[in-house]
Every structure is written in structure tokens, then in C-alpha cells.
N, CA, C and O atoms as CSV, one atom per row, in Angstrom:
chain,resi,resn,atom,element,x,y,z
A,1,MET,N,N,0.855,-1.174,0.000
A,1,MET,CA,C,0.000,0.000,0.000
A,1,MET,C,C,0.900,1.236,0.000
A,1,MET,O,O,1.866,1.305,0.761
A,2,PRO,N,N,0.585,2.198,-0.845
A,2,PRO,CA,C,1.408,3.416,-0.896
A,2,PRO,C,C,1.374,4.180,0.440
A,2,PRO,O,O,0.390,4.139,1.178
A,3,GLN,N,N,2.460,4.859,0.713
A,3,GLN,CA,C,2.587,5.606,1.973
A,3,GLN,C,C,1.501,6.677,2.112
A,3,GLN,O,O,0.964,6.871,3.202
A,4,TRP,N,N,1.174,7.369,1.020
A,4,TRP,CA,C,0.166,8.428,1.103
A,4,TRP,C,C,-1.193,7.848,1.487
A,4,TRP,O,O,-1.967,8.489,2.197
A,5,MET,N,N,-1.486,6.618,1.011
A,5,MET,CA,C,-2.773,6.007,1.338
A,5,MET,C,C,-2.800,5.566,2.799
A,5,MET,O,O,-3.825,5.686,3.470
A,6,ARG,N,N,-1.674,5.057,3.288
A,6,ARG,CA,C,-1.586,4.682,4.707
A,6,ARG,C,C,-1.850,5.881,5.603
A,6,ARG,O,O,-2.590,5.793,6.583
A,7,LYS,N,N,-1.230,7.010,5.248
A,7,LYS,CA,C,-1.407,8.222,6.061
A,7,LYS,C,C,-2.868,8.672,6.059
A,7,LYS,O,O,-3.409,9.065,7.092
A,8,GLN,N,N,-3.495,8.607,4.888
A,8,GLN,CA,C,-4.902,9.014,4.795
A,8,GLN,C,C,-5.792,8.083,5.616
A,8,GLN,O,O,-6.705,8.536,6.307
A,9,LEU,N,N,-5.518,6.764,5.536
A,9,LEU,CA,C,-6.297,5.806,6.324
A,9,LEU,C,C,-6.098,6.035,7.819
A,9,LEU,O,O,-7.057,5.997,8.590
A,10,GLN,N,N,-4.853,6.273,8.227
A,10,GLN,CA,C,-4.592,6.545,9.642
A,10,GLN,C,C,-5.352,7.779,10.103
A,10,GLN,O,O,-5.971,7.777,11.167
A,11,ARG,N,N,-5.302,8.824,9.304
A,11,ARG,CA,C,-5.995,10.063,9.655
A,11,ARG,C,C,-7.503,9.820,9.774
A,11,ARG,O,O,-8.153,10.337,10.682
A,12,ALA,N,N,-8.048,9.030,8.848
A,12,ALA,CA,C,-9.482,8.735,8.869
A,12,ALA,C,C,-9.844,7.892,10.097
A,12,ALA,O,O,-10.869,8.136,10.733
A,13,PHE,N,N,-9.005,6.900,10.434
A,13,PHE,CA,C,-9.279,6.062,11.601
A,13,PHE,C,C,-9.199,6.867,12.888
A,13,PHE,O,O,-10.065,6.745,13.755
A,14,PHE,N,N,-8.154,7.695,13.017
A,14,PHE,CA,C,-8.009,8.484,14.239
A,14,PHE,C,C,-9.141,9.498,14.387
A,14,PHE,O,O,-9.573,9.796,15.500
A,15,GLY,N,N,-9.616,10.023,13.262
A,15,GLY,CA,C,-10.715,10.975,13.295
A,15,GLY,C,C,-12.079,10.322,13.275
A,15,GLY,O,O,-13.097,11.013,13.315
A,16,LYS,N,N,-12.115,8.986,13.212
A,16,LYS,CA,C,-13.363,8.215,13.162
A,16,LYS,C,C,-14.260,8.679,12.010
A,16,LYS,O,O,-15.477,8.798,12.156
A,17,ASP,N,N,-13.628,8.936,10.867
A,17,ASP,CA,C,-14.344,9.389,9.674
A,17,ASP,C,C,-14.741,8.164,8.840
A,17,ASP,O,O,-14.003,7.734,7.953
A,18,VAL,N,N,-15.911,7.620,9.143
A,18,VAL,CA,C,-16.367,6.372,8.524
A,18,VAL,C,C,-16.495,6.519,7.012
A,18,VAL,O,O,-16.142,5.603,6.269
A,19,ARG,N,N,-16.991,7.650,6.556
A,19,ARG,CA,C,-17.159,7.871,5.116
A,19,ARG,C,C,-15.818,7.801,4.385
A,19,ARG,O,O,-15.706,7.167,3.336
A,20,GLN,N,N,-14.815,8.452,4.945
A,20,GLN,CA,C,-13.477,8.461,4.340
A,20,GLN,C,C,-12.850,7.068,4.369
A,20,GLN,O,O,-12.201,6.660,3.406
A,21,ILE,N,N,-13.041,6.338,5.467
A,21,ILE,CA,C,-12.507,4.976,5.580
A,21,ILE,C,C,-13.108,4.095,4.499
A,21,ILE,O,O,-12.391,3.348,3.833
A,22,ARG,N,N,-14.415,4.176,4.323
A,22,ARG,CA,C,-15.077,3.359,3.297
A,22,ARG,C,C,-14.602,3.722,1.899
A,22,ARG,O,O,-14.383,2.840,1.070
A,23,LEU,N,N,-14.443,4.999,1.633
A,23,LEU,CA,C,-13.989,5.451,0.321
A,23,LEU,C,C,-12.580,4.939,0.029
A,23,LEU,O,O,-12.334,4.384,-1.042
A,24,LEU,N,N,-11.663,5.118,0.963
A,24,LEU,CA,C,-10.287,4.655,0.772
A,24,LEU,C,C,-10.228,3.134,0.652
A,24,LEU,O,O,-9.456,2.597,-0.142
A,25,ASN,N,N,-11.043,2.449,1.440
A,25,ASN,CA,C,-11.081,0.993,1.393
A,25,ASN,C,C,-11.551,0.511,0.022
A,25,ASN,O,O,-10.948,-0.396,-0.552
A,26,SER,N,N,-12.607,1.099,-0.502
A,26,SER,CA,C,-13.103,0.677,-1.814
A,26,SER,C,C,-12.108,1.021,-2.915
A,26,SER,O,O,-11.961,0.260,-3.871
A,27,CYS,N,N,-11.425,2.150,-2.796
A,27,CYS,CA,C,-10.393,2.510,-3.781
A,27,CYS,C,C,-9.255,1.507,-3.755
A,27,CYS,O,O,-8.752,1.103,-4.803
A,28,TRP,N,N,-8.851,1.107,-2.562
A,28,TRP,CA,C,-7.747,0.153,-2.440
A,28,TRP,C,C,-8.116,-1.197,-3.058
A,28,TRP,O,O,-7.314,-1.784,-3.784
A,29,PHE,N,N,-9.336,-1.696,-2.773
A,29,PHE,CA,C,-9.733,-2.990,-3.320
A,29,PHE,C,C,-9.950,-2.917,-4.824
A,29,PHE,O,O,-9.695,-3.895,-5.527
A,30,LEU,N,N,-10.410,-1.796,-5.324
A,30,LEU,CA,C,-10.537,-1.617,-6.772
A,30,LEU,C,C,-9.158,-1.641,-7.422
A,30,LEU,O,O,-8.977,-2.252,-8.475
A,31,TYR,N,N,-8.196,-0.985,-6.806
A,31,TYR,CA,C,-6.818,-0.978,-7.303
A,31,TYR,C,C,-6.248,-2.400,-7.331
A,31,TYR,O,O,-5.640,-2.806,-8.321
A,32,LEU,N,N,-6.445,-3.151,-6.249
A,32,LEU,CA,C,-5.951,-4.532,-6.198
A,32,LEU,C,C,-6.602,-5.396,-7.269
A,32,LEU,O,O,-5.946,-6.227,-7.898
A,33,GLU,N,N,-7.890,-5.190,-7.468
A,33,GLU,CA,C,-8.630,-5.949,-8.477
A,33,GLU,C,C,-8.084,-5.660,-9.875
A,33,GLU,O,O,-7.913,-6.577,-10.678
A,34,LYS,N,N,-7.816,-4.403,-10.160
A,34,LYS,CA,C,-7.272,-4.017,-11.470
A,34,LYS,C,C,-5.870,-4.580,-11.676
A,34,LYS,O,O,-5.511,-4.960,-12.790
A,35,GLN,N,N,-5.076,-4.635,-10.608
A,35,GLN,CA,C,-3.711,-5.143,-10.709
A,35,GLN,C,C,-3.671,-6.652,-10.953
A,35,GLN,O,O,-2.776,-7.149,-11.636
A,36,SER,N,N,-4.637,-7.375,-10.397
A,36,SER,CA,C,-4.609,-8.835,-10.505
A,36,SER,C,C,-5.275,-9.358,-11.774
A,36,SER,O,O,-5.035,-10.498,-12.173
A,37,SER,N,N,-6.106,-8.541,-12.409
A,37,SER,CA,C,-6.791,-9.005,-13.619
A,37,SER,C,C,-5.865,-8.890,-14.829
A,37,SER,O,O,-5.026,-7.991,-14.890
A,38,PRO,N,N,-6.020,-9.807,-15.795
A,38,PRO,CA,C,-5.185,-9.722,-17.004
A,38,PRO,C,C,-5.529,-8.474,-17.811
A,38,PRO,O,O,-6.676,-8.028,-17.784
A,39,PRO,N,N,-4.580,-7.910,-18.514
A,39,PRO,CA,C,-4.840,-6.692,-19.298
A,39,PRO,C,C,-5.868,-6.938,-20.402
A,39,PRO,O,O,-5.837,-7.958,-21.091
A,40,GLN,N,N,-6.762,-5.990,-20.546
A,40,GLN,CA,C,-7.798,-6.065,-21.586
A,40,GLN,C,C,-7.271,-5.480,-22.879
A,40,GLN,O,O,-6.616,-4.438,-22.874
A,41,GLN,N,N,-7.556,-6.148,-23.988
A,41,GLN,CA,C,-7.106,-5.634,-25.283
A,41,GLN,C,C,-8.271,-5.221,-26.127
A,41,GLN,O,O,-8.084,-4.762,-27.254
């Protein structure tokens, strides 16, 4: 996970910002999904 994303997640957790946590979480899983799928031609 990139350092900037870790910092944002930490900030969201410490601030108990549920909306931000969910947004970052979905972005991270979307990124992982795109990385693991074969390239589309």
C-alpha cells in the first residue's frame, strides 16, 4: 500500500471518519482488483 494512502487511512481512523474509511477501502480494493486481472485488449 502506498505511503500516502496509509497516512490518509490513519488520519481517517483516528478521526473516526467512517465515510473516508469506506472510500479509501473501496479505492484500495478496486486498485488490487485491477492489478490482478489480465490486461484487456
